[in-house]
PLY file of the C-alpha trace (Angstrom):
ply
format ascii 1.0
element vertex 92
property float x
property float y
property float z
element edge 91
property int vertex1
property int vertex2
end_header
-5.32 0.95 7.18
-5.48 -0.67 10.62
-1.78 0.00 11.28
-2.33 3.69 10.56
-5.25 3.74 12.98
-3.17 1.98 15.66
-0.35 4.48 15.19
-2.76 7.39 15.41
-4.38 5.92 18.53
-0.93 5.48 20.10
-0.10 9.10 19.30
-3.33 10.28 20.96
-2.54 8.17 24.03
1.01 9.51 24.27
-0.22 13.08 23.85
-2.82 12.60 26.59
-0.19 11.07 28.85
2.17 14.00 28.27
-0.48 16.69 28.72
-3.25 15.99 31.22
-5.42 18.63 29.55
-5.60 16.38 26.49
-7.47 13.46 28.08
-10.09 13.68 25.29
-7.42 12.10 23.11
-7.90 8.88 25.04
-11.53 8.74 23.91
-10.49 9.27 20.30
-7.84 6.57 20.64
-10.40 4.24 22.22
-12.77 4.62 19.27
-9.96 4.04 16.76
-8.81 0.92 18.60
-12.32 -0.52 18.90
-12.76 -0.03 15.14
-9.43 -1.76 14.48
-10.30 -4.62 16.84
-13.60 -5.21 15.05
-11.85 -5.23 11.67
-9.18 -7.64 12.88
-11.80 -10.01 14.29
-13.31 -10.22 10.79
-10.06 -11.56 9.31
-9.98 -15.23 8.40
-8.70 -17.47 11.19
-5.87 -18.68 8.97
-4.69 -15.10 8.26
-1.19 -14.88 9.76
-1.70 -11.22 10.70
-4.87 -11.85 12.70
-3.45 -13.19 15.98
-0.57 -10.72 16.28
-2.82 -7.83 15.26
-5.42 -8.77 17.86
-2.81 -9.16 20.59
-1.31 -5.74 19.81
-4.69 -4.01 19.60
-5.89 -5.59 22.85
-2.68 -4.46 24.55
-3.22 -0.90 23.32
-6.84 -0.97 24.53
-5.74 -2.20 27.95
-3.24 0.66 28.18
-5.90 3.14 27.06
-8.45 1.98 29.62
-5.77 1.94 32.32
-4.99 5.59 31.57
-8.72 6.38 31.63
-9.14 4.57 34.95
-11.77 2.22 33.51
-10.85 -0.91 35.47
-13.87 -2.93 34.27
-12.75 -2.48 30.68
-9.15 -3.30 31.61
-10.30 -6.63 33.08
-12.60 -7.33 30.13
-9.87 -6.88 27.54
-7.19 -8.58 29.65
-9.46 -11.63 29.78
-9.89 -11.51 26.01
-6.13 -11.16 25.52
-5.36 -14.07 27.87
-7.95 -16.27 26.17
-6.51 -15.49 22.74
-2.99 -16.14 23.99
-3.94 -19.42 25.69
-5.85 -20.59 22.59
-2.73 -20.09 20.50
-0.63 -22.10 22.96
-3.13 -25.00 22.72
-2.86 -24.95 18.91
0.94 -25.33 18.97
0 1
1 2
2 3
3 4
4 5
5 6
6 7
7 8
8 9
9 10
10 11
11 12
12 13
13 14
14 15
15 16
16 17
17 18
18 19
19 20
20 21
21 22
22 23
23 24
24 25
25 26
26 27
27 28
28 29
29 30
30 31
31 32
32 33
33 34
34 35
35 36
36 37
37 38
38 39
39 40
40 41
41 42
42 43
43 44
44 45
45 46
46 47
47 48
48 49
49 50
50 51
51 52
52 53
53 54
54 55
55 56
56 57
57 58
58 59
59 60
60 61
61 62
62 63
63 64
64 65
65 66
66 67
67 68
68 69
69 70
70 71
71 72
72 73
73 74
74 75
75 76
76 77
77 78
78 79
79 80
80 81
81 82
82 83
83 84
84 85
85 86
86 87
87 88
88 89
89 90
90 91
């Protein structure tokens, strides 16, 4: 289900990017992505899909907040993405 939500969120983002009158789509995409992020965080740490899913969702959220001009949120989620990425490097 999370992949469907990510795809839908991406479609809303692309639509909003193509048509500036459709900026409300970014808010819909944001909600979908936050829901997906919360679901992915609940996955077991040993679930192979967890890390890649989180990285992809965080990337989509960063893009969404960039398009919305919400720089605080961009920094917040970039920090989370970098922490997750650096944690995985330490594990290897």
